[in-house]
TIRO-2110 file (N, C-alpha, C; in Angstrom, 1 decimal):
// TIRO-2110
109.9, 95.5, 149.0, N, 1, A
110.4, 94.7, 147.9, CA, 1, A
110.5, 95.6, 146.7, C, 1, A
111.6, 95.4, 145.9, N, 2, A
111.8, 96.2, 144.7, CA, 2, A
111.5, 95.3, 143.5, C, 2, A
110.7, 95.9, 142.6, N, 3, A
110.2, 95.1, 141.4, CA, 3, A
110.7, 95.8, 140.2, C, 3, A
111.3, 95.1, 139.3, N, 4, A
111.8, 95.7, 138.0, CA, 4, A
110.9, 95.3, 136.9, C, 4, A
110.5, 96.3, 136.1, N, 5, A
109.7, 96.0, 134.9, CA, 5, A
110.3, 96.6, 133.7, C, 5, A
110.6, 95.8, 132.7, N, 6, A
111.2, 96.4, 131.4, CA, 6, A
110.0, 97.1, 130.6, C, 6, A
110.3, 98.3, 130.2, N, 7, A
109.3, 99.1, 129.6, CA, 7, A
109.8, 99.8, 128.3, C, 7, A
108.8, 100.3, 127.6, N, 8, A
109.0, 100.9, 126.3, CA, 8, A
109.6, 102.4, 126.4, C, 8, A
108.9, 103.2, 127.2, N, 9, A
109.1, 104.6, 127.2, CA, 9, A
109.3, 105.1, 128.6, C, 9, A
109.6, 106.4, 128.8, N, 10, A
109.7, 107.0, 130.1, CA, 10, A
108.3, 107.7, 130.4, C, 10, A
107.4, 106.9, 130.9, N, 11, A
106.1, 107.4, 131.2, CA, 11, A
105.6, 107.0, 132.6, C, 11, A
106.6, 106.6, 133.5, N, 12, A
106.2, 106.2, 134.8, CA, 12, A
105.4, 105.0, 134.8, C, 12, A
104.3, 105.0, 135.6, N, 13, A
103.5, 103.8, 135.7, CA, 13, A
102.5, 103.7, 134.6, C, 13, A
102.4, 104.8, 133.8, N, 14, A
101.5, 104.7, 132.6, CA, 14, A
102.4, 104.3, 131.4, C, 14, A
102.8, 103.0, 131.4, N, 15, A
103.8, 102.6, 130.5, CA, 15, A
103.3, 101.2, 129.9, C, 15, A
104.1, 100.8, 128.8, N, 16, A
103.8, 99.6, 128.2, CA, 16, A
105.0, 98.6, 128.5, C, 16, A
104.6, 97.4, 128.9, N, 17, A
105.6, 96.3, 129.1, CA, 17, A
106.4, 96.1, 127.8, C, 17, A
107.7, 96.1, 127.9, N, 18, A
108.5, 95.8, 126.7, CA, 18, A
108.5, 94.3, 126.5, C, 18, A
108.4, 93.8, 125.2, N, 19, A
108.3, 92.4, 124.9, CA, 19, A
109.4, 91.5, 125.3, C, 19, A
110.6, 92.0, 125.6, N, 20, A
111.7, 91.2, 125.9, CA, 20, A
112.7, 91.9, 126.8, C, 20, A
113.0, 91.3, 127.9, N, 21, A
113.8, 91.9, 129.0, CA, 21, A
115.2, 92.3, 128.4, C, 21, A
115.8, 91.4, 127.7, N, 22, A
117.2, 91.6, 127.2, CA, 22, A
117.3, 92.9, 126.4, C, 22, A
116.4, 93.2, 125.5, N, 23, A
116.5, 94.4, 124.6, CA, 23, A
115.6, 95.6, 125.1, C, 23, A
115.2, 95.5, 126.3, N, 24, A
114.3, 96.6, 126.8, CA, 24, A
115.2, 97.9, 126.8, C, 24, A
114.6, 99.0, 126.3, N, 25, A
115.3, 100.3, 126.3, CA, 25, A
115.4, 100.9, 127.7, C, 25, A
114.5, 100.5, 128.6, N, 26, A
114.6, 101.0, 130.0, CA, 26, A
113.8, 100.1, 130.9, C, 26, A
114.0, 100.4, 132.2, N, 27, A
113.4, 99.6, 133.3, CA, 27, A
112.8, 100.5, 134.3, C, 27, A
111.7, 100.2, 134.8, N, 28, A
111.1, 100.9, 136.0, CA, 28, A
111.4, 100.0, 137.2, C, 28, A
111.9, 100.6, 138.2, N, 29, A
112.1, 99.8, 139.5, CA, 29, A
111.2, 100.5, 140.5, C, 29, A
110.2, 99.7, 141.0, N, 30, A
109.2, 100.2, 141.9, CA, 30, A
109.5, 99.6, 143.3, C, 30, A
109.5, 100.4, 144.3, N, 31, A
109.7, 100.0, 145.6, CA, 31, A
108.4, 99.9, 146.4, C, 31, A
107.9, 98.7, 146.7, N, 32, A
106.6, 98.6, 147.3, CA, 32, A
106.6, 99.2, 148.7, C, 32, A
107.7, 99.3, 149.4, N, 33, A
107.8, 99.8, 150.7, CA, 33, A
107.6, 101.4, 150.7, C, 33, A
108.4, 102.0, 149.9, N, 34, A
108.3, 103.5, 149.8, CA, 34, A
107.3, 104.0, 148.8, C, 34, A
106.8, 103.1, 148.0, N, 35, A
105.8, 103.5, 146.9, CA, 35, A
106.4, 104.5, 145.9, C, 35, A
107.7, 104.4, 145.7, N, 36, A
108.4, 105.3, 144.7, CA, 36, A
108.9, 104.4, 143.6, C, 36, A
109.0, 105.0, 142.4, N, 37, A
109.6, 104.3, 141.3, CA, 37, A
110.8, 105.1, 140.7, C, 37, A
111.6, 104.4, 140.0, N, 38, A
112.8, 105.1, 139.3, CA, 38, A
112.9, 104.4, 138.0, C, 38, A
113.1, 105.2, 137.0, N, 39, A
113.3, 104.7, 135.6, CA, 39, A
114.8, 104.7, 135.3, C, 39, A
115.3, 103.5, 134.8, N, 40, A
116.7, 103.3, 134.4, CA, 40, A
116.7, 103.1, 132.9, C, 40, A
117.6, 103.8, 132.3, N, 41, A
117.9, 103.6, 130.8, CA, 41, A
118.8, 102.4, 130.7, C, 41, A
118.6, 101.5, 129.8, N, 42, A
119.4, 100.4, 129.6, CA, 42, A
120.5, 100.8, 128.5, C, 42, A
121.7, 101.2, 129.0, N, 43, A
122.7, 101.7, 128.0, CA, 43, A
123.3, 100.6, 127.1, C, 43, A
123.0, 99.4, 127.5, N, 44, A
123.6, 98.2, 126.8, CA, 44, A
122.6, 97.5, 125.9, C, 44, A
121.4, 98.1, 125.6, N, 45, A
120.4, 97.3, 124.9, CA, 45, A
120.8, 96.9, 123.5, C, 45, A
121.8, 97.6, 122.9, N, 46, A
122.2, 97.2, 121.5, CA, 46, A
123.6, 96.6, 121.5, C, 46, A
124.2, 96.3, 122.6, N, 47, A
125.5, 95.8, 122.7, CA, 47, A
125.5, 94.4, 123.3, C, 47, A
125.6, 93.4, 122.4, N, 48, A
125.5, 92.0, 122.9, CA, 48, A
126.5, 91.6, 124.0, C, 48, A
127.7, 92.2, 123.9, N, 49, A
128.8, 91.9, 124.8, CA, 49, A
128.7, 92.5, 126.1, C, 49, A
127.9, 93.6, 126.2, N, 50, A
127.8, 94.4, 127.5, CA, 50, A
126.5, 94.3, 128.1, C, 50, A
125.5, 93.6, 127.5, N, 51, A
124.2, 93.6, 128.0, CA, 51, A
124.1, 93.2, 129.5, C, 51, A
124.9, 92.4, 130.0, N, 52, A
124.9, 91.9, 131.3, CA, 52, A
125.3, 93.0, 132.3, C, 52, A
125.8, 94.1, 131.9, N, 53, A
126.1, 95.3, 132.7, CA, 53, A
124.8, 95.8, 133.3, C, 53, A
123.7, 95.7, 132.6, N, 54, A
122.4, 96.1, 133.2, CA, 54, A
122.1, 95.4, 134.4, C, 54, A
122.5, 94.1, 134.5, N, 55, A
122.3, 93.3, 135.8, CA, 55, A
123.0, 94.0, 136.9, C, 55, A
124.2, 94.6, 136.7, N, 56, A
124.9, 95.2, 137.8, CA, 56, A
124.1, 96.4, 138.4, C, 56, A
123.5, 97.2, 137.5, N, 57, A
122.6, 98.3, 138.0, CA, 57, A
121.5, 97.8, 138.8, C, 57, A
120.8, 96.7, 138.3, N, 58, A
119.7, 96.2, 139.1, CA, 58, A
120.1, 95.6, 140.4, C, 58, A
121.3, 94.9, 140.4, N, 59, A
121.8, 94.3, 141.6, CA, 59, A
122.1, 95.4, 142.6, C, 59, A
122.7, 96.5, 142.2, N, 60, A
123.0, 97.6, 143.1, CA, 60, A
121.8, 98.2, 143.7, C, 60, A
120.7, 98.1, 143.0, N, 61, A
119.4, 98.6, 143.5, CA, 61, A
118.7, 97.6, 144.4, C, 61, A
119.2, 96.4, 144.6, N, 62, A
118.6, 95.3, 145.4, CA, 62, A
117.3, 95.0, 144.9, C, 62, A
117.1, 94.7, 143.6, N, 63, A
115.9, 94.3, 143.0, CA, 63, A
115.6, 92.9, 143.4, C, 63, A
114.3, 92.6, 143.8, N, 64, A
113.9, 91.3, 144.3, CA, 64, A
113.2, 90.5, 143.3, C, 64, A
112.5, 91.2, 142.3, N, 65, A
111.6, 90.5, 141.4, CA, 65, A
111.5, 91.3, 140.1, C, 65, A
111.2, 90.6, 139.0, N, 66, A
110.9, 91.3, 137.7, CA, 66, A
109.7, 90.6, 137.1, C, 66, A
108.9, 91.5, 136.4, N, 67, A
107.8, 91.0, 135.6, CA, 67, A
108.2, 91.2, 134.2, C, 67, A
108.2, 90.1, 133.4, N, 68, A
108.6, 90.2, 132.0, CA, 68, A
107.6, 89.7, 131.0, C, 68, A
107.8, 90.2, 129.8, N, 69, A
107.0, 89.7, 128.7, CA, 69, A
107.6, 88.5, 128.1, C, 69, A
108.9, 88.6, 127.7, N, 70, A
109.7, 87.5, 127.2, CA, 70, A
111.1, 87.6, 127.8, C, 70, A
111.8, 86.4, 127.7, N, 71, A
113.0, 86.3, 128.4, CA, 71, A
113.8, 85.1, 127.9, C, 71, A
115.0, 85.2, 127.6, N, 72, A
115.8, 84.1, 127.1, CA, 72, A
116.3, 83.3, 128.3, C, 72, A
116.7, 82.0, 128.0, N, 73, A
117.2, 81.1, 129.1, CA, 73, A
118.4, 81.7, 129.9, C, 73, A
119.4, 82.2, 129.1, N, 74, A
120.6, 82.7, 129.8, CA, 74, A
120.2, 83.9, 130.8, C, 74, A
119.4, 84.8, 130.3, N, 75, A
119.0, 85.9, 131.1, CA, 75, A
118.2, 85.4, 132.4, C, 75, A
117.3, 84.4, 132.2, N, 76, A
116.6, 83.8, 133.3, CA, 76, A
117.5, 83.3, 134.3, C, 76, A
118.5, 82.5, 133.9, N, 77, A
119.5, 81.9, 134.8, CA, 77, A
120.2, 83.0, 135.5, C, 77, A
120.7, 84.0, 134.8, N, 78, A
121.5, 85.1, 135.4, CA, 78, A
120.6, 85.8, 136.5, C, 78, A
119.4, 86.1, 136.2, N, 79, A
118.5, 86.7, 137.2, CA, 79, A
118.3, 85.8, 138.4, C, 79, A
118.0, 84.5, 138.2, N, 80, A
117.8, 83.6, 139.3, CA, 80, A
119.0, 83.5, 140.1, C, 80, A
120.2, 83.4, 139.5, N, 81, A
121.4, 83.3, 140.3, CA, 81, A
121.7, 84.6, 141.1, C, 81, A
121.1, 85.7, 140.7, N, 82, A
121.3, 86.9, 141.4, CA, 82, A
120.2, 87.1, 142.5, C, 82, A
119.4, 86.1, 142.6, N, 83, A
118.3, 86.1, 143.6, CA, 83, A
117.1, 86.8, 143.2, C, 83, A
116.9, 87.2, 141.9, N, 84, A
115.8, 87.9, 141.4, CA, 84, A
114.7, 86.9, 141.0, C, 84, A
113.5, 87.0, 141.5, N, 85, A
112.4, 86.1, 141.1, CA, 85, A
111.9, 86.7, 139.8, C, 85, A
111.5, 85.8, 138.8, N, 86, A
111.0, 86.2, 137.5, CA, 86, A
109.6, 85.8, 137.4, C, 86, A
108.7, 86.7, 137.1, N, 87, A
107.3, 86.5, 136.9, CA, 87, A
106.9, 86.8, 135.4, C, 87, A
106.2, 85.9, 134.8, N, 88, A
105.8, 86.1, 133.4, CA, 88, A
104.5, 86.8, 133.3, C, 88, A
104.4, 87.9, 132.5, N, 89, A
103.1, 88.6, 132.3, CA, 89, A
102.2, 87.7, 131.5, C, 89, A
100.9, 87.8, 131.8, N, 90, A
99.9, 87.0, 131.1, CA, 90, A
99.9, 87.3, 129.6, C, 90, A
99.8, 86.3, 128.8, N, 91, A
99.8, 86.5, 127.4, CA, 91, A
101.1, 86.5, 126.7, C, 91, A
102.2, 86.3, 127.5, N, 92, A
103.6, 86.3, 127.0, CA, 92, A
104.2, 85.0, 127.2, C, 92, A
105.2, 84.6, 126.4, N, 93, A
105.8, 83.3, 126.5, CA, 93, A
107.3, 83.5, 126.8, C, 93, A
107.8, 82.8, 127.8, N, 94, A
109.2, 82.7, 128.0, CA, 94, A
109.9, 81.8, 127.1, C, 94, A
111.1, 82.1, 126.6, N, 95, A
111.8, 81.3, 125.6, CA, 95, A
112.5, 80.2, 126.3, C, 95, A
END
C-alpha cells in the first residue's frame, strides 16, 4: 500500500504534517511493502487553476491512501473518485 502525507519540509519521516492538503508544499509517499519513501514537491501549490495536476502525480504513483490535517470538499471528492482513501489526523478538522 502506498500512503501519501502532505508535509512541510524535506525531512523524510522526521517531518511535520502540513495543515492543508491543497496548499502543501510537498508530499511524502510511503510504500508499506518496500518500506521506502519518496518526497514529491507540489509545483502547483500556489496556482489555483493547476492544483489538480498534483493528483496526476499521485495517481501515477498508485497512491492508495492519504493522511491529512485539513482538506476541502472538492479535494476530498477528487481523491475519493481516484480511489484514494482519506484519513484525518487526530486534532485536525476536515472542511
